N, C-alpha and C positions, 0 to 999 in steps of 0.2 A: 414589581412582579411577585415578591414574596407574599404580599397581602392578597393578591388575586389567585395565586396558585403556588403555595409554598412547596408542596411535594414535587410538582413539576419543575420548579426552579432549582431545587436542591439536586434533583436528578440530572438536570442539564449542566449544572456547575460541576458535578462529579464527572460527567461525560467529557466536558471540555478539559478538565484536569487530567483525566486518564488518557485521553486520546490525542491531546495536543500539547498541553503545558508540560506535563512530566516528561514525555519523550524529548521535547525540544531542550528543556533544561539539561537533561542527561546528555543529549547529543553535543551540547556545547560545554560539557565537562563541569557543569554547575551542580549544586546540591540544594535541596529544599531544607531550610533550617527549621521552619515551623509554618503551620497554617493557622489562620485566625478567622474563623467564620468563612466569609467569602474572599478572604485575602491570604497572601502568603509572603514569606521572606525567603529569598534565595541568595546564595553566595557563590561567587565565581572567582577563580584564581586570576583570570584575565578580564579586564574591563571591556576589551574588544569582544570577547565571547559573550559577556553579559548583554551588551547592546545588540549584538547580532541575534542572540536568543530572543530579546524583547521584540525586535522587528519581526522575526520569524513567527513568534506567537501572535502578535497583533495582526499580521497579514493572514495567518491561518484563521483567526477569528473572523476576519472579513469574509473569507470563503465559507466558513461554517454558518455565519449569520445569514448568508444568502438563502439558506433553506428554511428560514423562519420568518413569520410575519414581523413587521416592524415592532409591534408591541411585545413580542416574545424574544427579542434579541438581547443578549447579554453583552455589555461593554465593560472592558476592564481598563483601569488607569494604571500606568506603570511609571515608576521613578527609579532612576539609576544614579548612584553616587559612588565615588571612589574615596576611600579613607580608612583609617585604622579602626579596628573593632576590638572589643574585649570578649574573650571566650568565657562563657558561663555555663559549664556543663555542655549540653548539646545546643545551647542557645548562643547568640552573639548580641552584644549590646554596645552602646556608645554613640558619639555624635555622628559617626559614619552611617549608622543605621537610622538615627533620628532624621538626618537630612534626607536620606532616601525616602523615608516615610512621608516627609513634608512635600517632596517633589511629586510623589504619587498623588498627594491630595490636590495639588494645583494642576495636575495633568488634565488634559481634555479627555473625556470618556472615549475609549478606543484609541488613545494616543500614548505618547511616551514623553516624559520630561527628564532631562539629564542635566547634571551640574557642569559648570564651565570646566572643571578639572577633568571630567569625563570627556568632554568635547575635545580638549587638547590631546588626549591620549588616542582617540579614535580618528583624528583628522588624517586623511590620506590613506587610512587603512580599511575603511568601509565605504563602499560605493553608494552611500546614502547621505543626503545633505539635510542637516537639521536647521531649523529656523532659530535665529537669535531672538530670544524673548526678553532680553535685558535683565536687569537686576530686580529680584522679587523679594519681598519680605514674607517670611514664613513663620509659623507659630513656634514659639519657644526656642527660636534661634536668634541670638542677639545681633546678628549681622545680616546684611542683604546677601542673597545668593544669586549669582549670575547664572541664568538658565538658558537652555536650548530645548527645542521641542519638535516633535512630529505630531500633527493632528490626525484625527481619524481619516479625514479626506486626503491628507498627504500619503498615508499608508495605503489607502484604497487605490490611489492613483499610481502607485509604484508599478512599473512595467512588469507584467507577468514573467517575461523572459529574464528579467533581472533575478527573480527568485527561482524560476523553474529550470533555467539552463546555466546561468553564469555564476550563481552564488552571490553573496553580498560582499565578499572580501575581494579587493583588487589583487589580481595576480594568483588567486587560488584556482585549482582545477575544478571542473564542474561538480557540484554537489558537496564539496569538501567543507564549505562553510555552513551551509544551511543544515546539512545532515551528514556529518562525517560517517563513513561507512566502516570504520574499524570498531564499531560497537559490538558488544557481545550480546547476542539475543538470548532470551530466556525461553527454554522449551517447556511448555506446559502440556498437561494431559486432561482429556475429558473422555467420557464414555458415550458411545453411540447407543441406540435403542436396544441392541442385542448384547451390550456389555463390552463390545470391542473398544480397546483403549486407543485413542487418536492423539498423536503429537501435533501441537499447533504452536505458533509463535506470532507475535505482533511486533513490527518494527516501523519506525518513522512516526511522524506527527502530522496532524491535519485531518482532513475529512476521512472517515473510515472507508476502506476498500477491502473487501474480502474476496479471496481467490478460491474458487471451487477446486477440490482435490482432483488430481489426475494421477495416472501411473507414471513411473520413472521419475520420481522426485525424491529428494532427501533434504530435509530442512537445513542441516548443517552444511552438507557438501554443495548445495545450490548457491550459497553465498560466495563460494570460491570458484564457481563455474564460469568458464569463458563464454558460455552461451547465456546463462541466466543472470549473472551478477550485475551486468549493466542495466538490465531491465528493472531489477529490484532497486538498484541505486536510483534510477530515474523516478520510479514510482514513489519511493519513500521520501523524496524531497518535500512533497506537499501532501502526502497521504499516509494515513495510519494503516499499513498493509498487514492483513492477517493471512497467513499461509498455513496449510496443514498437509501432512502426509496422509494419503488415503489408506484405508484398511489394507493390510498386507504389504504396505510399502514403507520404505525408509525407517523412521523411528517409531511408527505406529505398530500395533500388534501385527506380527508377520504371519502367524498361523491363524487363519480365520475360516469359519465354515461357509459364510455367505458372501459371495462376490457377485453382486447383481446391481442392476440399476436402482432398485428400491433401496438397497442398503447404502449405496453411494449418496442418495438424496438424504437419507436419515443421518449420515455422517455430517453432511453440510448443516443440517438442522442442529445437530449436537454442538458443532463448533460455534455456530452463530449464538447459540444460547450461552455457551461457556464464556464468550467474550463480553457479554453484557451489553453489547451494542444494539440499540433498538432499530436504527435505520441506517442503511449503508448502501454504497455502490457495490455491485457484484460483478466479478470478473470471471469469465469462463474461457478457458483455453483448450482447444482440441475437444476431447470427449467431455471436458468440464462445461462446455457450452450447453449440452443437453441437460446435464444436471442442474445448471443455473436456470435454464428455462423452466424446468419443473418446479424449482424452488420459487422463482419469481411468480409463476402462475398460482402457486399455493399460498404465498404470503405477499400479496401485492403491497400491503401497508408497510413492509419492511425494506423493500428494495427501491432506492431512489433513482438509480441508474443501472442499466444492464449493458455490459461490454462483452461482446462475444468475438473471439478470434480463432480462426482455423477450425470452425466447428461444423456440425451437421445435425440434422433432425432425426435421421434414420440410419441405423447401422447396416452393414452389408447384407445381413440376413433378410432385410426388408426391401432390398433393391434388386430388381431383376438382373441376373447375371448369367453368363454362359456356363456350361458344364466345365469348360477349361478353367474359368476364373474360380469356380468352386473348388476344383482340384488344387489350384495354386494356394488357396487359403488353407486347405487341409494340410498341404505340405509345409506351409509356414508354421502352423501349429505344431507339427511334428518336429521341425527344426528348433522351435522354442523349447520344447520339452527336452530335447536331446542336448542342446548346446548353449543355452542361455547363460549358465553359470560357469562355463569353461574359462580357464585362464586365457586360452587363445581366443581373440575376439572375432575370428573369421565368421562364426555363425551370426553374431550380433551386428556385424558390419552391414549385412543385408538390410536390417531395420534402420541403422544409422543413415545409410544412403537415402532412404526414403524420407526420414525426418529432416535431415540437414545436408542435402546433396552438395551445397556450395560451401561447406564448412572447411576451415583450415585444418591442418594436421593436428594442431593442439586441440581444437574443438572436437574433431572426430575422435581422437584418443580419449578425451574426457568423457564424451557421450557413451562410447563403448564401455568404459569402466562404470559409469553411472548405471547403465542397464544391468550390469552384473551385480553391483552391490545393493541396488535399491530393492530387489525382490528376487524370490526363487524362480527357477524355471517353470515349476508347476503354477505358481501364482501368475507369472507372465502369460502363460497359455490361458488360464482361466479368465484373466482380465480381457484378453483378446476375444474370447468367446462371449463374454458379457457385453463388451462394447459392440460387437456385431449385432447384438439383439436390441440395442437402444432404439426407442421410437417415441419421440415427443411431438410428432407432426400434429396431433390433435390438440396439443397444449399451446401451440404458438399463438393462436388467436386470443388466448386468455391472458397473455402478458400485457400488463398495463404500464410498466415502467418505460421511460424513454430508453431506446435501445440503439446502440451503435454496433454494427457488424463489420468486422474487418477480415479480409481473406486474401491470401497471396494468389495472384492470377495463375501462376505456374506450379502451385502446390502439387507435389508428386504423390503425397499420401492421401490427402483429402481434397479432391478436385474443387475448383472454385464454385462449381454448381452447388456444392453443399452449403456454402455461405450464402449464395444467392437465394436458395430455398428458405433458409432461416429468415433472411431479411424480408422475403416476399410474404411469409406467413405471419410475421409479428406486426401488429398495427403501427404504422408510422415509423418503422425502423429505417435507419439510414445505412446503406451499404457502401463500403470503401474498398476498392480493389487496389492491392499493393503489388508493386512490380518486383516479384521475387519467386524463386522456385522452392524455397524452403517452407517446410511446415512450421518449424519453429524459427521465427525471424531472427536473424543474427545481428549483433551490434555492429554498427558502422557500415552496413550495406545501406545504400541510399533509401530503401524502403523503410528502414528502421526509424529514421528521423521523422518520416511522415507518420509512421505508426504511433510514436510518442506524441507528436503534435495533435493528431486526431483525438487521442484519448484525453489529453489535457484540456483541449478546447471543449470537448463534449462534457467532461465532468465539471468544468467551470460554469456551464450554463444550467 
């Protein structure tokens, strides 16, 4: 590949490292000692973590390579050894390293080769069975090495549920082995077209998935949220998830002049450029759906998949309503300006009941507080006014990406008809109706499991 497209190959290698390899090594508490051209040396305190990381990376590569023609796919070989090493500054040397290097050399492309001592340590601790390859003679090692391996076909044949739901380790809770969620995210900043500073973060490893910004978010608080945290945990098991706080929200610039649909689309453009990711799946939630539609229509070459949940094509200002309904909306805007930031959540409870009517007390209390801390009362009202003016109806037919539309049948905030119209307007979009009244689907309600399954199955294809 280097000979036919050196620049493209180097770019792809960097993307795999940034989006999959580095995050998974970090997730399993390893460190990259050094890189050597298209290879690297990593060190782990636990051999179980080392092998789990290797399997997670190779399985992630299977998924990533599915999006490339056969002659453009990159296959890594991996070797894992257990042994003493000598520390030489920032480097490590010794037989332990040499044997790992030789195991990598005899591994099948796309596979993993481990030493017998490694196999003994992981036996019964990882729910993956390695093949006995027998004793092998390797270069510059004066004794035969008993080896075990997983071939590329073995890794590709691993049940998706093993990696997506159960984790690799026997007895671990979901997600804790493939991607421990006690990681510290790094908040980064970029500037939108008008200079507004936007806070964004990337967590997880695997195929890139970018979530369009919405109101009522906070990059740090959302990881602790009883409403959001399970969704982020599930999505980051196999995806490199990029999130950002919209302008005026959370950790982004709180005082901004322009709160409008066009500005929101420009914010998404700025974040996608800042990530350096060239092609990705795009996730829109609530008003983020319209923003995602506009982006996908404008940049069809960058969006591989489009997932829209709880969305609509047109805001209330474009939907025929009665005078009474218009008066109610005006009253809601007045309530937002008067009581959004009050310590007493009574004003905000009105909105919470529409977003998550079936929430527990813990979830309700948390959402009430998120509303208060995520933005000012004036910003909240301006967001509502801007959202009411959204209209992407004419852009739906321009979306080229495969599209999955999910919507709760009993959604009290955005009726199911909003999702149906999105799906009807986007060519070949698939519509899934979820059995829930919540606008933000809650973890552990029956519809949530279907929600995750549908997204995972869609992004796998």
